[in-house]
C-alpha positions as CSV (number, residue, x, y, z in Angstrom):
1,M,0.2,8.0,16.5
2,G,-1.0,5.8,19.2
3,S,-2.8,8.4,21.3
4,R,-4.6,9.9,17.7
5,S,-5.7,6.7,16.6
6,K,-7.4,5.6,19.7
7,K,-9.6,8.8,19.2
8,K,-10.1,9.0,15.9
9,G,-9.8,5.4,14.7
10,K,-13.8,4.7,15.2
11,Q,-14.7,7.5,12.9
12,T,-13.4,5.3,10.0
13,V,-16.9,3.8,9.6
14,G,-20.6,4.7,10.1
15,P,-22.4,7.4,8.4
16,P,-20.7,10.0,6.4
17,K,-19.4,13.1,8.3
18,E,-20.1,16.6,7.1
19,A,-17.6,17.6,4.6
20,I,-15.8,20.6,5.7
21,G,-14.4,23.0,3.2
22,D,-12.6,22.2,0.2
23,R,-11.5,18.7,0.2
24,A,-8.9,18.0,-2.2
25,A,-7.3,14.7,-3.1
26,A,-4.0,16.1,-3.3
27,D,-4.3,17.0,0.4
28,I,-3.7,13.4,0.9
29,C,-1.4,12.5,-2.1
30,M,1.3,15.2,-0.4
31,K,0.9,12.8,3.1
32,C,1.1,9.6,1.2
33,G,3.0,8.9,-2.2
34,M,2.8,5.1,-1.6
35,C,1.5,4.9,-5.2
36,C,4.7,6.3,-6.3
37,D,7.2,5.3,-3.8
38,G,7.3,1.4,-4.8
39,T,5.1,0.3,-1.5
40,L,2.0,-0.6,-3.5
41,F,3.0,-1.6,-7.2
42,V,5.9,-2.9,-8.9
43,G,4.7,-1.2,-11.6
44,A,2.4,1.2,-13.4
45,D,0.7,0.3,-16.9
46,I,1.2,2.5,-19.4
47,S,0.1,2.5,-23.3
48,K,2.5,1.5,-26.0
49,S,2.1,5.2,-27.4
50,E,3.4,6.6,-24.1
51,I,6.7,4.5,-24.3
52,E,8.6,7.0,-25.9
53,H,7.6,9.7,-23.7
54,V,8.1,7.8,-20.6
55,T,11.8,6.6,-21.6
56,S,12.2,10.4,-22.1
57,L,11.7,10.9,-18.2
58,S,14.3,8.3,-17.5
59,F,11.3,5.6,-16.6
60,T,12.5,2.1,-16.7
61,V,10.2,0.4,-19.3
62,K,9.1,-3.4,-19.0
63,Y,7.1,-5.4,-20.8
64,R,4.8,-8.3,-19.5
65,V,4.4,-11.7,-20.7
66,N,1.1,-10.8,-21.7
67,G,2.2,-7.8,-23.9
68,S,1.2,-5.1,-21.5
69,V,3.6,-2.3,-20.7
70,I,4.6,-0.7,-17.5
71,F,7.4,1.5,-16.2
72,E,9.0,-0.3,-12.9
73,Q,8.6,1.4,-9.0
74,P,9.8,2.5,-7.5
75,C,9.2,5.9,-9.6
76,P,12.7,7.8,-10.3
77,A,10.7,11.1,-10.3
78,F,9.4,10.7,-7.0
79,A,11.8,12.5,-4.3
80,E,11.1,13.8,-1.1
81,G,7.1,13.1,-1.5
82,C,6.9,15.2,-4.7
83,C,6.9,14.5,-8.2
84,S,9.5,16.1,-10.4
85,A,7.6,15.2,-13.3
86,Y,4.3,16.2,-12.5
87,E,3.4,18.3,-15.1
88,A,4.3,15.3,-17.6
89,R,3.4,12.2,-15.8
90,P,1.9,9.3,-17.4
91,S,-1.6,9.3,-18.0
92,V,-1.7,6.3,-15.4
93,C,-0.4,8.7,-12.9
94,R,-3.2,11.2,-13.9
95,T,-6.1,9.2,-13.7
96,Y,-5.1,6.8,-10.4
97,N,-6.9,7.1,-7.4
98,C,-6.8,5.1,-4.7
99,K,-9.8,4.2,-2.4
100,L,-8.7,6.4,0.7
101,L,-9.3,9.7,-1.5
102,P,-13.1,9.3,-1.6
103,E,-13.1,8.3,1.9
104,Y,-11.6,11.9,2.5
105,T,-13.3,14.2,-0.3
106,S,-16.7,12.9,0.9
107,G,-15.7,13.7,4.8
108,R,-16.0,10.1,5.7
109,M,-12.8,10.1,6.7
110,S,-10.8,13.0,8.7
111,M,-7.3,13.8,7.5
112,D,-6.2,12.5,11.0
113,D,-7.8,8.9,10.0
114,C,-6.1,9.1,6.8
115,V,-2.7,10.0,8.0
116,D,-3.3,7.3,10.9
117,M,-4.2,4.6,8.0
118,I,-1.1,5.7,5.9
119,E,1.2,5.2,9.1
120,V,0.1,1.9,10.0
121,V,0.4,0.6,6.4
122,R,4.1,2.0,6.6
123,G,4.6,0.6,10.5
124,L,3.5,-2.6,8.8
125,T,6.2,-2.7,6.3
126,R,8.7,-2.3,8.9
127,W,7.6,-5.8,10.5
128,M,7.8,-7.2,7.1
129,E,11.3,-6.1,6.8
130,E,12.3,-7.5,9.6
131,A,10.6,-10.8,9.1
132,M,12.0,-10.7,5.5
133,E,15.7,-9.9,6.8
134,I,15.6,-6.9,4.5
135,P,17.4,-3.6,5.2
136,L,14.8,-1.1,7.2
137,G,13.3,1.5,5.0
138,S,13.9,-0.5,1.7
139,F,10.5,-2.2,1.6
140,S,8.8,-2.3,-1.9
141,A,6.0,-4.4,-3.5
142,A,9.0,-5.4,-6.2
143,K,11.3,-6.9,-3.2
144,L,8.0,-8.4,-2.2
145,Q,6.9,-10.4,-5.3
146,S,10.8,-11.3,-5.4
147,Y,10.4,-13.0,-1.9
148,L,7.1,-14.6,-2.8
149,E,8.9,-16.2,-6.1
150,E,11.7,-17.3,-3.8
151,H,9.3,-18.6,-0.8
152,P,6.3,-19.5,-1.9
153,V,3.4,-18.1,0.4
154,E,2.6,-21.7,1.7
155,Q,6.0,-22.4,2.7
156,W,6.2,-19.3,5.3
157,I,2.2,-18.2,6.0
158,G,1.9,-21.4,8.0
159,T,5.0,-20.9,10.3
160,N,6.7,-17.7,10.1
161,Q,4.2,-16.0,12.3
162,A,5.4,-12.5,12.3
163,L,5.6,-12.5,8.5
164,R,2.2,-13.9,8.1
165,A,0.9,-11.3,10.7
166,A,2.1,-8.2,9.2
167,A,1.9,-9.2,5.3
168,V,-2.2,-10.4,5.9
169,R,-2.8,-7.4,7.8
170,H,-0.9,-5.3,5.2
171,A,-2.5,-6.9,2.3
172,Q,-6.0,-6.4,3.6
173,L,-5.7,-2.6,4.1
174,I,-4.1,-2.4,0.5
175,A,-7.7,-4.1,-0.6
176,A,-9.4,-1.8,1.2
177,Y,-8.2,1.6,1.3
178,F,-5.6,1.7,-1.6
179,G,-6.9,-0.8,-4.0
180,G,-5.8,-4.4,-4.2
181,T,-2.9,-6.0,-6.0
182,P,-2.2,-9.3,-7.4
183,M,0.4,-10.2,-4.6
184,S,-2.2,-8.9,-1.7
185,E,-4.9,-11.4,-3.3
186,Q,-2.3,-14.0,-3.6
187,I,-1.5,-13.6,0.5
188,L,-5.0,-13.0,1.4
189,A,-6.4,-16.6,-0.5
190,A,-3.3,-18.2,1.1
191,S,-4.0,-17.0,4.9
192,Q,-7.5,-18.3,4.2
193,R,-6.2,-22.0,3.1
194,I,-3.8,-21.8,6.4
195,K,-4.7,-21.7,10.0
196,P,-2.5,-19.4,12.1
197,G,-0.3,-20.6,14.7
198,V,-1.1,-23.1,17.7
199,D,-2.4,-20.6,20.0
200,G,-4.8,-18.9,17.0
201,R,-3.1,-15.5,17.4
202,D,-0.3,-14.0,15.3
203,A,2.6,-12.3,16.6
204,L,2.2,-8.7,16.1
205,P,0.7,-7.2,18.9
206,A,1.4,-3.4,18.8
207,V,0.4,-2.8,15.2
208,T,-2.3,-5.0,14.9
209,S,-4.0,-3.3,17.8
210,R,-3.7,0.1,15.9
211,V,-4.8,-1.1,12.8
212,D,-8.0,-2.8,14.4
213,E,-8.9,0.5,16.4
214,A,-9.0,2.2,12.9
215,D,-11.3,-0.3,11.5
216,Q,-13.9,-0.7,13.9
């Protein structure tokens, strides 16, 4: 990914490119799946009228304190990059669009640009897994939420530089390209209140450089 990112990264900003052919949102969705595999969300909101349908798909339904309803993520219907319940998927799945999709369909970002961004986010989750001391490949928004509940942001963001760097950059990209979540907002807010390490730098050299190239 490194060499491709260096060549393609700077194309993510600036005037819109000319759209080439039929740029379908599904092109990106099939390369990503992070809105289904638990990377972005703890759960997906559904209406109470959908509860029976969603439970029939073997999704786990939970009620929030405010009475709203979600089905838990990772979604059990998502496997090997595909939705096994696609035709019967809930309305939230039919209507959700991440912020990356219009960038691609409009021609402002190429397929390579989008894939690079997806790979960068996945790379950051690997850093977070190591810093959180959880098994590699097991990261999810639910596990991050549990970690934040057990380790308040202010407790580690000023001391655990590897986790701070990865978590803050992950939160920035989630907000910019995939749609913000309460956890990303919490991490970004805390990072603004607490200064980084003594030398002013974070311990994330390789991954941070790739992300920065994609943002220039």
